[in-house]
N, C-alpha and C positions, 0 to 999 in steps of 0.2 A: 536283732537278738530277741528271742521270745522269753517271757518271764515264766519260770517254772512254778507251777501251783504247789503250795505247801500243804502237806497233810495235817500238820499241827496248827491248831488255831493260833497259838501264841506266836509262831513264826510269821503268820500272815499279818497279824496285828502289828508286829514289830516292823515289818516291811512297809506297811501303810504309814506308820508313824514316821519312818525315815523319809518316805516320799513326801509327806506333808512338810517336813522340815526343809527339804530341798526346795520345794515349791515356794515356801514362805521366805526362805533366804533369797531366792531369785526375785520375788516380788519386791522385797524391801530394797534390794540392790538396784533394781530398775527405777524405783521411786526416787531414791536418794540421788542416783546418777542423773536422772532426767531433770530433777529440780536444779542441780548444779549446772548442767548444760544450758538449761533455759535461762538461768540467771546471767551466765556469761554472754549468751546470745543477745539478751535484752540490753545489756550494757553496751555491746557493740552497735546494736540497732540505734540507740539514742545518740551515740557519738556520730554515726553516719548522718543521722537526721539533722544534727547541728550544722554539719557541713552543707547539706542540701538546702537548709533554711538560710544559709549565708551568715550564720552567727560567727563563723570563724574566717570570714573573708570571701571575696567573690571568686567563683569557680569559672573555668572556661567551659564551653559547651561540651567538650570531650570529657573533662573531669566529671561534670555533672551527670553525663550519660553513664559513665562507668560506675559512679557511686550509686546511681539510681538502680542499676542492675545488682550491685552488691546489697543494697537495701532490700530489694524485692526477694533476692535469694535468701537473705538472712531471715526475712519475715516468714518465708515458706518453711525454713528450718525450725523456727519457733513454733509454728502451727503444728508441724510434724511431732515435735517433742511434746506439745500439749496433748495431741491425740494419743501418744504413747501413755501419758499419765492418765488420761481418761479411761483407756483400756485397762491399765494396771490397777486403777482405783478399786475395781471390784474384787481384787484379791486382798487377803488379810495382810495388814502391816504386822509383822510377826517377829518372833524371837530370832535374834541373830547375835552371834558372839560380839560383845563390845570389847574394844581394845583401849584401855585407859593409859594415858600418859600425861605428864605435867605440861600445861600449855599456858601461854600468855593471852588471857582473854581480851585485854585492851588491844593488842595487835590484831587479834582475830576480828574484833568489831571494826577497827579501822580499815581492815581489808575488805570487809563486806560493804562498808559505806563507800569505799572507793569503787567497788564493782558496780554499785548502783548510782554512781555520781552522774553518769550520762543521762539516765532516765530522770533523776531528781532535778537536774539542771534544766532539762527540757520542759519539765512541768513547773519550773519556777519554785521548787521546794528546797529549802535549806535544811540539811541534816547537821545537827550540832551535837558533838560528843562532849559531855561534861565529865571530865576526869577528876577523880578525888585527889586531894592534896597528898595524902599518904600513898605509898606504893601499894598496888594491888598484888597480893601473892599469886604465884602460879597455881593453877587449879587442875586437879586430876580428872580428866574427862576423855571421852572418845571424841577427838577433835573433829573428825569428819562429820559426825552426827550433830554435834553442837553447832557446827557451821550451818547445817540445814535449819536448825532452830533460829539462828540469827538471821539467815536469809529470808525465811518465811515471815518473821515478825517485821523486819525492816521493809521487805517488799510490800506487805500488807499496809504498813503505815504510809508508804508512798502512794499506793494505788487508791487508798480510801481517804487520803488527805484532800483538802481543797487546794486549788491551784494557788501558788505563791504563799503557801503556808510554811510552817516550821515543824521539824521533828526533833525532839530532844531525846538523846540516848544517854543514860547515866549508869554508872557502875559504883557500887560501894561494898565494903566489907561489913558483914553483919555476923559477929562472933565467928562461928565455924563455917559460914556460908558466904558466897558472893551473890549479891543481888543486882540484877540488870533490869532496867526499866526503859521502855520505848514509848514515848508519849507523842501523840499527834493531835491536831485540832480538826479532825476530819468529820466524816458522816456519823460516827458513833454507832452504838449498838442499842437497839430498842429493848425495852424491858421484856417483851415476849421472847426475844431471841437469846437473852443472857444465859438461860439454863441449857440451851442447845448448842452454844457456839463451838464447843469442842467435839460435837458429834460428827461421826464420819459422814461425809458427803453434804453436810449442812452448810447452806449459804443464806445469809439474811436477805430479805427482800430489797433493802436499800443497797446492799453490796452488789446484787445482781443488776440493779439499775445503773450503778456507777461503773461497774466492770462486768460486761456480759460473760467473758470467758473466765472460768474458774472451776476447779475440780472438787472443791469442798473437802480436800484431805489435808490441807496445809496445817491447820490448827490441831486437827486430830493427830497427825504425825508428830507435830511439835510437842504436844502433851505427852504422847507415848515415850518420846526420847527423853524428855525432862524427867519423867517419873522413873524411867529405867536407870537414870543417874542418881536416884534417891532424892531428887529435887521437887520443887513445886512450881506451878504456873497459875497465875490468876490475873484478873484485870479489873479496872474501874472504867466506866464509860457512861456517857450521857448522849443521847441521840442528838445529832446535829452540832455537838460541841466537841467531840473527840473521845479518844480512847487511850488508856495507858495499860500496856501489858507488863507484868512483872514476872521475872524468872529467878528463882533462888536455887543455887546449886552448891552442894557441899564442896569445900575446898579440897578435902582429902577423901578418897573413896574408901 
């Protein structure tokens, strides 16, 4: 189908804006979907690796051969998704309709921790959820997008932690907000990088040395989602000693 050229300038501008919105919505959908797929594939990868390493018992030669093929196929899928993210990263993370509903943030965090349990176990990292004594109220959020926030922050804490370290995730109610913190004892963030950490495509030098692959859009996207919820994100960090990220979200939208 050919596009008909409009004679009125206003009509042309309106069509361009509509096209921009469609492209922007597509870009964000690809980014969020790819992150979620990669998280699930990574969880599968490390569980298979545990079997191959003999952590869960001795395998027969046939079992090991089949699992090796599954591991290699899974790894190719992870690389493909990472490539999709790299291509998509050049497109703007943009406005898209947010659908808010009441959600149990504790259950969401527990689910994300479980998804990363294979990788964290393989790296010898323990993730500890510190639940408050009082019941945490349900929070009005776009659940799909806040899951991306939790996945990004917990995945980063695992990737940039030292082996056999601990990650502490805590949740508390602060007046009309829920505050989540994710603390690791990893490589930390240098003073020079602290002002750039939420910039699109930015990765610190020590992060690139620790993990070669990375798109540099995780924290940028995380900040964008949190702020669209009317929340705040910040961090405390010391190089070679660890980082704590804080996310504050309003209980009611």
